[in-house]
MARTI-437428 format. One record per residue: residue in three letters; x, y, z of N, C-alpha, C, O in turn. Coordinates in pm, whole numbers, plus 50000, padded with zeros to 5 digits. Atoms other than C-alpha are relative to their C-alpha. Example, Ala and Ser with C-alpha at 12.3 -4.5 7.8 and 13.67 -1.06 7.14 Angstrom:
residues 2
ALA500894988150000512304955050780500905012050000501945011850066/SER499184988149994513674989450714499235010950073499745022050090/
This chain:
residues 445
MET498564998749983940328709317757500715000049866501685007449847/PHE499385000050133941178701117396499695013049925500515018049849/GLY500324987150059939348732417285500905010950054501395019449980/ALA499124990249936941348752917535501444998649950502155008449931/TYR498655002550052944548736517412500195006749864501215013149840/GLU499914993850132943848747917056500075015150011500865021649943/LEU500034985549985943038783217170501335005450052501785016050010/ALA498744995449943946248785817372501184997249907502025005949884/TYR498865004450081948608766417144500055007249865501105012049823/ARG500034993850133947488780316808499675014950005499965022349911/GLY500354985949987946208813616938501115008650056500965020750066/ASN498834992849950949618822917082499695009550115500265020450125/GLY500284992249880948098835917403499225012849976499145021350066/LYS500714987550030946028862917231498575000350053497925010750054/LEU501345000649941942778851017389500114995950146500924987350181/SER500085004149859941998849017761498974988850009497834990449965/VAL500855011949999940528814617830499734995650143500654994550224/LEU500425004849869938558802818134499194987249982498254986849903/ILE500755012549999937378767018192499214999350131499795000450239/ILE500855001049883934408763618430499484985650010498984980149912/ASP500475013749979933538729518580499334998950135499835004150235/GLN500725001349873930998720218846500684990050094500354989650212/GLY499345010149919933278692118970501345004550054501715016250048/HIS498764997249930936588689419150501224998949907501124994749792/ASP498725002050067940228690419046500304984949995499714977150070/VAL499725014150021941718657318931500314992850131499764982150158/LYS499535006849879943388649019264498924999250107499074991750204/ASN501075000349901940158655519457498814991749956497814990750028/ARG501075008850046937998632419249500244986050054501384981650062/LYS499885013049936937308598519403499634988949903498704990349824/CYS500255011650087937418564919227499154989950075499454986950191/PRO500865009649932934658539619309500724987250039500314980450133/VAL499255011949963937198511419313500695002050134501014992450203/GLN499294996749878938838529319604499025005550105499215016450158/ASN500994996449898935828530519840499385013849976499275022050067/TYR500564987150040934258559519652498715003050076497914994150103/LYS501254995249942931518579719817499475011349913500235018549848/THR500614989550080929078603019651500505013750044500595016650163/CYS499534986549971930378638519627498925007950074497745007150039/THR500964992349921928728661519882499895014549954498945021449991/LYS500014986150043929558694519713499295001949866498735012549839/CYS500614998950133928258687219363498654992949999498414984050081/PRO501295006650009924728677119261500104986149937499104978949930/VAL499785013250059926228646219094501294994550056502035001650124/CYS498805006049943928988622119179501265004549927501205009249813/SER498724995650055932668629419120500434991849879501324995949805/ILE499635008450114932848601318865499625006849869500305004949768/MET500504994250123930888621718612500455014349977500475019049864/SER499634985950011932058657118686501405002350052501944994250129/GLY498664996449956935398674018739500935001349881500544998849767/VAL499034997650107938538681618540500174987449915500484976649966/GLY499905011250092938598659118233498704992749977498644983749893/GLY501315006250020934938649318264499974985350037500824980550111/ALA500185014149967933738613418281501184991649953501454981050011/GLY498875007750051936758601818081501154998650097501914988950088/THR498875000449907939188609518364499974987550087501014981550112/LEU500115011649912937858581418584499354988149929498784979349993/SER500465011650077936838557918303501144990049992502144991450063/SER498905009450019938948528618190501135006349918502185000249900/GLY498934992950072940918554017988500384993449868501554993549830/LEU499735006950126940588534917661499725009349883498625014849871/LEU500134991450117941168554617341499764991349877500654983849836/ASN500325007250124939428539617036500445008749883499825018949854/LEU499364991650101941558552516752499434997349861500134992749770/ARG500695000750128939008552116471499015011449993498345014250092/PRO500904988450009936998581816341498524996449997497685005350010/ASP501405004050007933778561416313499544992750125498454986950126/ILE500395005749871933728548516672499855011550099500745020050112/GLY500244988849908932208571516932499555012649928499835023749972/GLY500434988750082930638593416666500544998649860501244988949829/ASP499545000350140931338601316301500685013249969500025023249939/LEU499254987650020934098626916257499975004749856500175016649828/ILE500074996150141933738626315879498875010049978498915018249886/GLU501134990750008930468645015934500485014450010499885023449951/PHE499514986449980932538675316037501245003249915501445014749876/THR498794997550079935798670815844499714999949850500415006249772/GLY500385000650141934078662815514500684989149920500254986049810/ASP499325010750070936508635215417500674990750100500924994450214/GLU499445010249912938018603515560501415003450045501765001150161/LYS498634996649963941628615915552500025010450112500795009350207/GLY500054989849897940738646715755499584994450134500074998750239/ALA500465006349876938928625116010501124992050065501314992750187/TRP498885007749945941908601816050501105009350052501715006550155/ASP498994990349953944268631716078499605005550137500455007750223/LEU500494994749873942098644916361500184989850112500594993350222/VAL499815010649900942158611416545501484999050039501814998050157/ASN498565001049972945948609716513500505012050078501395010750162/TYR499604987849927946288645516636499584999050146500365002250235/VAL500485001849863944148638416943500894989950074501284992150188/ASP499165010349940946188607117009501375005650037501935002150142/SER498674994349974949438626916986500005008750126501005009450197/ILE500094991649880948228650617260499934991250125500574994250226/PHE500025009349886947368621817492501404994350025501814992950140/LEU498635005149986950848607717425500925010650062501775007650145/LYS499194989049949952388641717497499905001150152500875004750218/TYR500224998449856950888641217847500094986850078499674986150193/GLY499665012049923951878605717937499214987649971499374977750044/ALA500705012450034949528580717772501024989549957502024993049895/PRO499045010550037951278546917723500254999749850499345002049770/LYS499645000150142953128543717394499484987549929499224987749808/ASP500475012450062951978508017336498535001149961497735006950034/VAL501395000950043948778502517140499634985449980500504976949960/TYR500515013450024946598471817102499474999449858498475005749824/ARG500475001950138946298461616740499564985649978498694982949895/GLY500325014150019946138424016774500604994749871501045002449785/ASP499505006550120947258399316513498975001549887497794998549905/VAL500914997450112945768408016173499284987449957498074987549935/ASP500625012650043945168371816076498964995250101497904990250063/GLU500955004249896943498364416411498755008949996497635004150018/ALA501144990950008941298395216372499114996349882497884996549894/ILE500785004150118940218384216024499244987150028498094985649988/GLU500665012549966939458349416156498835002350094497794995950082/LEU501104996949908937368364216439498855006749925497695004149956/GLN501044994050083935488385416184499224989149925497994989649915/ARG500645010850076934808353915980499094991650089497954988750053/ARG500795008049906933608333716280498765007650046497685002050057/SER501124991849955931428362416396498945000949891497744999549917/ALA500944998750112929878366916053499194987249982498014987749947/SER500705012850015928998329816042498894998450102497984990350083/CYS501045000549896926928335416358499055011949992498215013850080/GLY500854988350015925268367116230500415011650087499585020050122/ILE499474989449914927498389816439501095007649924501865001649850/LYS498954991950062929678418516320501055003450104500735008950209/PHE498884996449914933108422416482500775011349935501105010749816/LEU499294988350051934888456016445501405000750061501535004150179/PRO498634998749947938688454916483500395014750012500145022649921/ILE499654986149973940048487116635501385000850062501734992850148/THR498754996949931943468500716721499665008050125498925017950118/GLN500384994049873943288510517089501225003050086502224995850083/ARG498974996549901945418527717350499345000150138498325006750157/HIS500635001649869944708519117714500805007350107501925003450140/MET499354992549892945568544617984499714993950136500524995050228/GLY500385005949873943728526018261499315010050091499555022050082/SER500704991349906941488539518535500955006450100500625016650161/ASP498994994049912944618545918740500955009049923501545018249981/GLY499084992050080946658560518452499375012549940500055022749926/ALA500674988650064944078583718292500035012650086500295023350032/PRO499934987849921943938607818590501375006749997501475018950002/LYS498644994350007947718612218572500195007749870500785018549868/VAL499904993450130947498620818203499235013250001499735023549956/ILE500844987949996944668645618261500615010550092500535022450063/ASP499364990749908946518661218555501185007049932501375019149948/ASN498904994050077949588666618333499465009949896500045020549875/PHE500644991650101947308681118065499585013350063499865024050010/LYS500484987949933945728705618310501175009050040501115021250023/ALA498844992149956949128716518447500605007749883501015019249899/ASP499424993350117950368724618096499075011149950499545021749908/LEU500944989450039947198743818011500175012250089500125023650041/GLU499824988849907947738764918322501305007549968501355019849979/LYS498754993550039951328771618213499815008849877500495018949860/MET500274992350122949928784017882499025011550026498625018549933/GLY500854988649965947698808718069498534996850014497745005950039/ILE501405003849985944428789018084499635000450149500364995250232/LYS500494999549862942448796118402498904989550019498144986549927/PHE501045009649965940238770518579499165005450114499715010450213/MET500934996749892937148778318788499234987250032498314983549959/LEU500575013049968936198745718962498975001150112498815011650174/ASP501065000449898933398735319200499005011449978498485017250073/THR500874988750036931288761019016499004995449895499384991249786/ARG501055004350093927968753018852499505011749917499205022449970/VAL500554989950091926828772618548498484998249995497984987449966/GLU501465000550001923138781018571499455001249859498504994249823/ASP500554997650133922638793618217501075006949915502045012449967/VAL499164992450093924358807617908499085007449905497945003349880/ASN500724992250098923228833617662501045006049907502245004049929/ALA499054993950092924798852917377500965009050077500585019650127/GLY498974991949936928048865717526499985000250151500725007850213/LYS500104999749854927088857717885499944985950058499314976950002/VAL500055012449924927658829418133499495003650139500115011650210/ILE500594996949869925438830218442500284988550096499874977250071/LEU499675010349902926738811418746498854997850097497935006050104/GLU501085003649908924548794719008499835010450110498725012450161/ASN500094989949894925388821919261499495013649949499435023350025/GLY500544987750058923988848319024501025008749929500655018349862/THR498954992350067927338861518899499904998249849499694987149800/THR500005000550145927398870018529501395003049947502005013149982/LEU498704998050064930588866118326499765003349853498974996749786/ASN500084996550142930948883017988501084992749922502234991849966/ALA499045007550082932608862917713499745002849853498595002949808/ARG500154997750144933258870217349499594987049930498744987149840/TYR500335013250057933128833117264499724990450115500364991050220/ILE500335010149900931548804517459500024986249934499444984249827/LEU500005013950045932258767517412499294991850108499794990250220/LEU500835007549907929538746817579500294985149982499984979349877/ALA499655014250007930768711417656499694993450135500614990650212/PRO500405004449866928768698017954500174985250029499964981050143/GLY499875014249976929438660917907498664993250019497614999750023/ARG501255007649987926888633117951499195004250120497965004350117/VAL500724996549878926068644218302499195012949983498255015350058/GLY500694987350024924938677918163499064999749882498665010349832/ALA500835001150121922808664617877498635006550019498175013749931/ASN501324994049977919478674518031500095015150012499255022549960/TRP499784985649986920828708618127500215006349862499655016949833/ALA499744994650134922108713817772498735000549917498525009949841/ALA501265000150072918718704117631499125011850041498445017849958/ASP500754988349952917108730817849500555012949939499805021949901/VAL499374988250061919618756417719499575001349855499245012349809/ALA500414999750141918768746817361498575005149986498275013049896/ARG501404995550007915058751817428499895015050029499165022249960/ARG500104985849963915568785617597500535009149890500025020149869/LEU499374991750103917768798417315499484996949860499945002749761/SER500595003950129915688782217038501054994649904501014997349784/ILE499015006850083918678762316914499404986849955499054978650040/PRO500585012750046917378733916694500824988150052502054988150044/ALA499355012149950918158699916849499044988449983497834990049999/LYS500875011650021916858665116779500394988650095501544987250135/HIS499775011449913916458634316996500784989249925500494986349809/GLU499195010850055919018606916932499644986950070499064987150178/PRO500245012849931918758569517010500804999350130501815006150145/ILE499255002649878919858557817354500274985050009499684977149937/ASP499665014049978921368525017475499704996450145500195002950237/ILE500365004749866919888506417774500354985250010500084977449919/GLY499665014149983921168473717912500594997050135500175002350238/VAL499405005049877923358457018169501525000149988502075001349879/ARG498565002649995926968453218275500174985150028499704980150130/VAL499805014549991928008416918223501354997250065502355003350029/GLU498745003749935930638401018450500204984949992499334977150030/VAL499655014250019932348367918372501424997850051502165007450072/PRO498605002649966935578350418477500925005249891500585004749773/ALA499084994050097938578366818309500444989949894500704993649780/PHE499535009850098939578334118144498994997949887499364993249780/VAL501005001050107936308334517947500305010149889500165007049771/MET499754989350098937258367417779501424999749944501675005849840/ALA498584999350036941018361017753500294997349852501075004949793/PRO499685002450142941058345517400499605011649909500285014449811/ILE500464988850082939088375017259500855012450028501185019949936/ILE499174988549962941118401017451501354999249931501955009549901/ALA498725001750069944238386417288499935005449857500965009049799/VAL500174994850137942798397616953499735015050003500265022449920/ASN500364985849989941338431317063499745003350146498974996450213/ARG500134996549858941588448817400498565003050040498104998750145/ASP501394996549973938038462717384499174995849879498795004349798/PRO500665005050121936258440617128498585005449986497815005850082/LYS501334994750031933188455616962499244989749916499644986449804/PHE500865009350073930468430916861498635006449981498045011450077/HIS501324994750033927258442416686499094988449963499424980149879/ILE500925011350013924258419016701498595005249972498185015550026/TYR501444997550016920678419516574499264987650052499544976450010/THR500695011249936918308398216782498954993949908498455000549817/ASP500935007250087916008372216628498555004450020497835006349923/THR501424997449974912718380716799499575013849953498565015249884/TYR500414986350030912648418516761500875006949894500585018249854/ASP499084993950095915508424816516500575013150054500775022749979/ASP499454988149935916878450116766501524999549999502124988750000/PHE498544998850001920478462616763500544999350143500135007150230/VAL499365001749870922568450917061501505000149978501994994949877/ARG498554999150020926258457817112500754998450133500225001050241/THR499094999849886929158451917346500695013550003500875019949900/PHE499404986849985930828482817485500845000050127500464993850226/CYS499204997749880933608491917729500364987050070499934984650183/VAL499545012649940935208457917793501165003050095502135009550057/ASN498964998049900937298457918111500534986450043499964979950130/HIS499405013049969939528427218122500695000750136501495009750161/GLN499485000349863940418418018482499695013150073500515018450149/GLY500394987049947938508449018583498984999050112498824988650176/PHE500934998749889935848460618828498715006449951498745015449867/VAL501284993550024932158468818806499845011050105500115008650223/VAL500114988649909931468503018961498635006549986497945004949885/LYS501284992949998928458523919052500195014349950501205020749979/GLU500054986050040927608557018888498765006350062497675000650058/VAL501124993049939925418582119067499625012049913500425021149892/TYR500534989050078923288605018854499015007750087498835004750205/ASP501054992649931920618629918952498744991450002498104989549899/LYS501235007649975917768608619096500054985249959499034978449969/PHE499905014350026919058574518984501464995650000502375003949993/VAL498655005650004922078551418989500144991249877499154986449822/GLY499705008850110923738531918712501284992550028501854993750136/VAL498735007249985926738509518659500915002949881500475007249775/ASN499004998550104929918511518459501124990350034500994982350127/GLY498885008949974933248493518446501315007549998501485017149923/HIS498664994449997936838502118530501024988949980500794977450017/SER498875009150005940118485418446501265007950032501465018949981/MET498804993349954943408494418609501224994149928501154983349871/THR498765005350056946958490418484500814992350104501634983850068/GLU499225006449895948328479118821499174991250092499704981750150/THR500895007849915945318465219013499034992149912498354997949827/THR500865008450084943428435818862499094991350086499334989450205/SER500895009549936940588412318949500044986949921500734985849820/ASP500095012850071939788376618846498895000049896498644989949831/ASN501164999150089936838389018639500245009649885501165017949889/SER500084990050106936158407418318498555004549988497644996750016/ASN501374995050014933138429418251499865008249873500845013549820/PHE500294991750117931498446917959498545004350002497694997550061/ALA501384995650016928388466817881499364992349886500004989849784/PHE500775006450106925708449017680498735008149984497845007850069/LEU500964989150013923388475317540499054998149883499444993949774/VAL501055000650103920128476017345499725014149951499465023150032/ARG500284986950058919618505217107498495002650000497714994349953/VAL501414996349993916288522917167499765012349915500355022949939/VAL500374988950089914808545016894498495002050012497724992549998/LEU501434996949991911468562416939499605009149884500395017349838/THR500524991550108909328578416670498745006950048498265004450159/GLU501174992249961906368601916675498844990850043498704979949988/PRO500054986649941904328610416870500935001950120501085013150169/VAL499114998949885906768602417155501434997549953501764986249918/GLU498665001350054910368608817053501095002650104502275001650073/ASP499024996149898912048618617382500634987550061500164982350162/THR499325012049953914438589317427500625002050138500684992650218/THR499394997349870916118606117724498984998350112499284992150214/ALA501045001449898912868608517921499624985350018499404980850131/TYR500325014349991912088572117838501104992650076500824984750166/GLY498885006749933915548560717944500035003050149500294994050230/ARG500004996349858915338579718272498884992750075499074988750190/SER501095006949933911998563618351500364985450029499994979950133/VAL499585013949981913508528918305501004998850114500864990350202/VAL498955001349898916588534918519499535004850137500035000250239/GLN500564995949871914618553018788499234988550064499294986750186/GLN500715011649948912428522118823500994989750054500754983750159/ALA498985009349953915548500418852500625004750131500914996750219/THR499444994449877916908523719119499084997750118499534994750229/ILE500985002549894913708520519321500054985450045500074982550165/LEU499995014349967913778482319302501314995750065501354986050141/GLY498715003149938917458482319399500215007150132501285005850193/GLY499864992949874916808503919704501095010549996501785012950096/GLY498964989850015919108531019569501344994549958502325001949949/GLU498785006550048921728505919453499704992949869498544990049840/PRO500235008050121922218487919120499484986150036499704981350148/ILE500505013749983920528453919080501034990349944501624992849839/ILE499135010650049922648422519045499184987249989498394984050077/GLN500745012450022921288389818903500834990349917501534994349824/ARG499375010350084922668357118771499184998449873497954999349875/LEU500715002050126921828351018407499074988050010497984988149953/GLY500855011849984920478316718505498715003150072497664997950036/ASP501214996049928918048332318750499085008249911497865006849917/LEU500814991850091916908357418488499254991049902498084993349874/ARG500655009350093916188329018246498844992550067497804990150004/MET501005007949927914208310018513498875008650057497915003350113/GLY501064991249952912148340718602499955001550150498885003450208/ARG499964998349855913298343118962501095010150037502065011949963/ARG499014990349955915198369319156501234992750053501154981250095/SER498795005449938918758363319267500055003850146499475013850188/THR499704997149860919808362119629501504998450017502174992649932/TRP498575001749977923278363919779500364985250011501464981249972/THR499725014349991922998326619852500144993949861501074986349836/ARG499905005350137922308318619486501255005149930501914997749859/ILE498804994450062925068342019375501254993250052502214991349977/SER498825006649941927498324919615500244986249942501344980849953/HIS499845013250061926868291919434500695000849864501104990549809/SER499364998250130928338306519114501524999250014502065000750123/GLN498555000850000931968302719016500655013949996501885015049996/ILE499474986450012932338340518996499575008350120498415007850161/LYS500294991049889932538365419284499845014249947500725019149876/PRO500254986550054931038399619210501025010050053501435009450169/THR499074989549959933398429519218499275012150057499905020550121/LEU500804989249941930558453519311499094993950105498034988650073/ARG500735006649893929328441619650498835008550052497985003350125/SER501094991649949927028471219718498704998149923497665003249964/ALA501205002150081924588459819447498964991850078499314984450170/THR501115007049935921178446019551499574988049915499184989949800/PRO500515011450076920298410319444498525001949970497755005750058/GLY501404997750037917028411919254499674993849867500344984549822/ASP500505005250127915158405718930499965011449898499135020449908/ILE499914989450100916108427118632498735000749916498375011349865/ALA501235000250078912908416218454498895008250065497925011949999/MET500964991449932910968435718718500295014849974499425023249991/ALA499584986150014912908467418637500025004849856499855016749831/MET499854996150141913278466918258498884994149916498334983649950/PRO501045005250089910768462517975500354986149946501524982949929/HIS499805013750049910298426917847500854999749874501724991149859/ARG499275000250128911638435917504501505001450022502284994449958/ILE498574998049974914978448217642500584987650066501694983450032/VAL499525012249934915308417617869500164988749898501164981549900/ALA499935010450103914558394317575501205002349909501894992849872/ASP498854996750085917148412417362501314996450068502234991150005/ILE498785002949925919778408717635500274984950003501394980549977/ILE499825014549992919188371317678500354994249863501294986349851/GLU499735005250135919068364317302501395004349953502124996349893/GLY498714995150045922108386017236501154992750066502134989450000/LEU498935007349930924218368917502500114985749950501214980249941/GLU499945013750053923248334817367500654999549863501344989949831/LYS499294999250128924398345417021501505002150024502344995749961/LEU498604996949972927608359817165500744987950056501954986750038/ASP499395012049944928228326817345500614991049893501524983149921/GLU499425007950109928928311017007501405004949964502214997249912/ILE498694994350027931928334316973500874999950126502084997850119/ILE499294999849872932868336617342499354989550091498494993050172/PRO500615010549919931988302917502500105002950150501185006150200/GLY500034997549856930938307217864499385013350037499055015650153/VAL500524986849968929638342717835498504999450034497995008350102/ALA501425001549970926018330217853499774988950102498704982850105/SER500155009949893926638306618145498975004550101498725016450117/SER500964996749894924038304718421500645008250111499965015750180/SER499294992849894926718318518655500335014449964500685022350052/THR499694986450043927248350018449499195010150079497985008450098/LEU500674989849919926428380918654499605011949913500365016349827/LEU500504988250069924328409718522499715010850102499085008350205/TYR500284988449915924228444218682499165009849920499445012549803/ALA500874990450069921488469018596499715011950092499685010450214/PRO500034997550144920968495218485501335005749950502035012750022/GLU498944992750071923678505018241499315007649888498575001749809/ILE500664991850101922568533618022500985009849940501805015750011/LYS499194990150070924278555117763499035009549929498495006549823/PHE500874990050061922258586117694500695006149879501885009149882/SER499544991950112922648602117356499275013350013498065014249990/ALA500624987049975922028638417431499355005249873499695001149763/ASN500594993350116919848659417206501105005849914501975013049963/LYS498944995750091921978666416901499755014249953498775017049884/PHE500134985950036922498703816856500265001949850501084994949790/GLU499734996250138922328719116511501225009249999501235019550066/VAL498754992350006925828732216428500515000449857500094992649772/ASN499315000250129927968741716132501264991450014501454984950117/ASN498835008749997931248724216048501045004250102501964996650132/ASP499114995549894933058745016310499374998150138499925002550239/LEU500765002649878930498733916574499465012750063499285013450185/GLU500654987949952929038768816602498494998449983498024993849879/THR501455000850004925318770316683499445012049924500185021249889/PRO500614988150062922838794316520500135012650086499965023750035/ILE499704988549916923578816816820501455003949975502364996350009/GLU498664996350041926608835916696500974999650118500675004450227/ASN498905001049904929848828516885499734990350115500484990050213/LEU500265010749903928238800417087500304986649934499594982349844/PHE499565012750055930038767917011499674988850100499544991350220/VAL500285011549913929278733117147500904988349960501424987949848/ALA499165011750028931188700417171499704988850098499274991250211/GLY500005011449910931108665417314498704992350012497734994749940/ASP501125009249981928718639017440498745007150048497635003150011/GLY501144993449940926468663117629499125007649904497995011149937/VAL500814993050101925288680217311499784991049878499414995749770/GLY500355009750102924938648417106500934999149882500554993449779/LEU499094999950115927998653016884501094989450008501844987649912/SER499015010749986930178624817019499494989850099498494991950166/ARG500385010749908930028592517218501264993150051501414980950038/GLY498785006049947933418587417379501135009950009501005021549968/ILE498884991249968936788601517476500605006349874500745018549867/VAL499324994750119938418605017134499075009149920499485019749873/GLY500954991750073935278618316966499785013450068499725023750001/ALA500204987549926934728644017242501225009049988501105021149969/ALA498774992250013938378654717228500115006349862500495018049848/ALA499964994950137938178658316850499015011549982499305021349914/ASN500984989050001935038679516892500625012750056500455023549999/GLY499364988549938937008702517122501005006749906501075019049898/VAL499024994750096939748706216861499285007849890499685018949856/ILE500744993550109937218714616587499435013450047499545023549979/ALA500624987749948935408740116805501065010550031500865022350004/GLY498934990649971938658755716924500525006849876500755018949875/ARG499544994250127939828760616568498925009049939499225019049875/GLY501094991550051936398774216479500005013550067499765023750002/ILE499934987249929936728800816748501175008349950501065020449934/LEU498824992850051940218809716623499715006249863500185017249832/LYS500384994450131938778814416272499165012550020499395022649954/LYS500864988349974936098837916408500815011850053500495023450026/ALA499174989549942938798857116595501125004349906501975012449941/SER498964996850102940938858916276501414996650049502375003750020/LEU498705004449948943748840116453500444986949937501454981149977/LEU499655012650067943788809616225499745001349851499974991849776/
């Protein structure tokens, strides 16, 4: 959408632009907090596909830093250009209704939190953030889409692309569309598909690390002191036993744990609303997995882990108390009911995460939470709830130039699905770069 915006806004209507998406329009996408059911028309759930991609039904949090969710300096060449790009993306979200208020937190409190974290061997990253909310983000994206249509952009929805080639887009029904320029931005849900495209077209791409872990749920009052400093606090930890990198991600204060349905497995995520709240807070706690030769396919490894968790959960995510995980026993609804926290995702299956995930990842999660407890007392309580699996695939990273053009002339790529970003702002910035790159090729910029 950001690529299309550049083509329409800066191209002065001289290019005909079509956006193809396998998912639904914004108003037809369903939110899991609102009794969501798996989409019957698409091969994946509506949470991951549709207008605006996965970001539309996320917590709608914009991390306004060029080094979070990817490294924009890699493409801009300098720090100023990267910050200018972040500010430009932010201005477009504001144009379409994102809240004007940002979360910066008190500078002195942020410095003190950095100091306390460092004393425990943890790195805290202060970030300026704008929160649209899981209820507000769809409104912003809907406004965005309406304006694109006014500028002449066409949308072809509920349509799956089977393949792309130089100058051609082949739809699942066999129809071939001719295009002078193609911008491939399939999102995380299309990472495997994009990897297949890269292989067929001999586009160089390399495996990137992935993150595997759990969604942690605690009483909101446990997170409240940290949320007062930063809305979505980022903590980076290295564990003692394996020296593995573990991080917090996507903190949803007074939010909800939700299910994500992928092709052949389920996962979890978190939502936070601006008008509807819970008594809990949740966040992802993720272990970075890097593989080296002879087996380097992190995506295949990650899928094998989450598929096993899906089997043990009977097609639902697994839920377990941290205390039960420590004691080496599965959780039951009776044991969970003894905790001071009520789960916001009731469809999860009580079980044993240690049966579903490798020992090393489980050990990293337990050690990391115990370290984090020194900064956020109560986060490693026996009552703390863990939902598995939470996974963040890093798609195969396509080889591109600074305009995000692949070695296939006039084929551009952008976003999480091709390994160039890891979040809303980074993906949007990718779209801007690619859109401007197309305008350069068309001699319109």
